[in-house]
N, C-alpha and C positions, 0 to 999 in steps of 0.2 A: 361447330359450337358445342361446348360442353353444357348440357342441359341439366339443371338442378331438378331432381325428381323427389317428390315426397309421397310416401305411401299412406293411404287412408283406408282403414278397415272399419266399415260401419257396422255397429252391433247394438241393436236395442235389446234390453233384457226382457221386455214384456211382449214377446211375440205370441200370437193367439192360435194360428192354425196348427203350428207345432210348438206347444208351450215350452218356454225357456230353452228353445232349440240351441242357442249359442253356448249354453253351458251343459247341454246334454252330450253324453259320450257317443261318438261315432267310432266304433272299433275301440282302440286303446287310448284315445284321448278326446277331450271335449272339442266340439265343433270349432270354437273360436281359436283353438290352437293351430288349426290347419293353415289359415292365411298368415298367422303370425310366423310360424316356422318357415313357410314358403318365402315370405318377405325377408326374413333374417338370412336365409340361405343365399338369396340373390346378391346381397352385398352391393346393390346398385342404387340404393336410396340414401339421400341426405339424412332422412329421419323416417321413422315408421310410427304411425299413430293409430290407436283405437279410438273411434269416434262413437261415444256412447253417453247416455244420460245416467248410467248406473255407476256410482262410486265404487261399489263392490266389484263389478266387472272390470272397471278401469284399473283398480288396484291389482286385481288378479293378472291382468294383461301386463302390467308393469313388471310383475315378478317373472313373467315369461320373456321379458327383454324388450318391450316396446313402450312408447310413451302414451299418455292418457290425455285426450282432448275431451273436456266435459261439454257435452251437448246441452244446450238450453232445454228446459223442461217443455217449452212450447213446440220443440221440434222432436219430441220423443213419443208422439202418439201415432196412431195408424194413418192419419191424414198427412203427416209430414212427408215431403217428397225428397228425393236425392238432390233435386235442384236447390231446395231450401237449405238442407243441412250441409251440402257441399259449399255453397256460397258462404255460409257462416264460418265454415272451416277455413276457406281461402282467405277470409278477412284477417285471420289470425296467423297465417303461415305463408311466408314469402317463398316462392319457388317458381320454376318455369312450368312444370306440369304436376298436377295431382293425379296419382294412379290409384284408382279405387279397386281394392281387392275384396271380392265379396265372400264372406264366410259361408254363404249358402252354396258355394261351389267348391266343396272340399276335395274333389278329385283332380284338381289342377296339379300338373307336374312342374317341377323346377325348370325343365327345359322349355316348356311352353311359356312360363313366366319370363325367362331370359330372352326368348325370341320376340315376345311382345314388347319388352323394353327396348330391345335393339331396333324394332320397327318404329317405335316412337322417336328414338334418338336420331335415326337415320332419315327421317322424313320431317315435314313441316306441317303436320295436321293440327287443327284446333281441337278435334275430337277423334279419338280412336275407340272403336267399338269391337268387342269380341263377338264373333259370330260362328255358327256352324253352317257349312255349305253342304246342301243336299240335292241330289238329282232325283227328285220324286215328282210324280204328277201332282199338281197342286191346284186347288180351287180357291178363288177369292170371291166372296159375295155371289156364290153360285155359278161363277164363270171360270173356265180353265185359265190358269195364270201363265203356265209355262209349257203347255202342250196343246195339241189339237184333238178335238173329239172325232175328227174325220179319219184319223189313222193312229195306230199304235206303233211307237218306235222303241228301240232298246233304251233303257233308262240311261245308259252311258251317253246317249245322244242329246239328252235333255239339257236345257239351259238351267244351271243350278239356281236354287233359291237360297237366300241367306237369312238365317234367323238370328236376331240379336239375343244373346244369352246373359249379358251383364256379369260374367265371371270376372273379367278384367275390363276396366274402362280408363282411358286417359283423357284429361282435359287440360288444354293450355290455360293457365290461370288468368292471364291478361284478357284473353278473348271471353272466357266464361264470365268474368266479373263485369266486363263492359256490356255484354249482352243482357245480363241480369239487371243491371242498373238502367238499361234502356227499356226494360219490360219485355224483352224478347227471350223466349225459352233457350237457355244456353246448353241444355243437355244434349241437343243435336246441333250445336252451334258451329258456324264457320265451315271450314274445309274438313270433311269427314273421311277418315280412313277406316277400313274394315279388316280385321285380323282374324282369319279362320283358326279355330282351335279344334282338337280332336273331339269327336262326339262323346267318347267315354269320359271326357273331362268337363262336359258342359252341363251337368245336372244342376238344377236350381231347386233348392229345398223349400218348397212352399207348402206341401201337403205331406201327410203320413205316407202316401204312396211314393212320393219323391224320395223320402227318407229310406224306404225299403229298397228302392232301386239303387241308391247310392251305397247302401250296405252290401248289396250284391256285387257291385263293381269293386268295392274295397276288398271283399272276400276273394274275388277272382284274381286280385293282384298279390294275394298272400300265398307265398310258396307252400305254406302248410296245407292250404285247401285246393291248390291247383290240381286239376285232373290231367292225366296224360291223354294225348290224342288217341282215340280208339275208333275203329271203323267196322262197319257191318261186313260179315264174311259172305261174299258172293259165290263162293265155290260150291 
């Protein structure tokens, strides 16, 4: 079945931990342009929308080639959740799936986006979450989660843990809306698929430290700054 996909890029202008981060430059372009460019390159969406309360940001995004969904003022504060603004968006846009592309994950590559979309199209999940899979000894509430305190094993032998990173998320519109209207949390609704993405694409810009890490990754990808491999002389 050919699934109709709509891209939604959520972008409040009034972020606090990193002020005005969506219009701040990351390298050579503003943060908001990263998901816009990525979505336009994929050519797999029926339409691409920026979901924001800001008329100025919405108009700027339109000039970059996407459409503007005006988020209601009551969904533009720090307390508004993706559950609420996604439901409001779905009420206005017919589709099979809404794909949320998070501007706070600017290191996503086109190949990862396309593989994610193929995964959504080739399966029948209600929710697809982007995750990073790591084989690390992990504690939860003071107890070992995926390893034993009685022995040390090679990390390659560990059961991997999966961390949700929200870089890319897909929701089946019909399931999401039905659960929301029943008072059930639809963000993790129905049959869930987990799609691993590379660790260097998983950054989530919540703090100034996150921003510096992303800038470092961006610089490492730039041929101008790449360093040749060098090794210690053991002779």
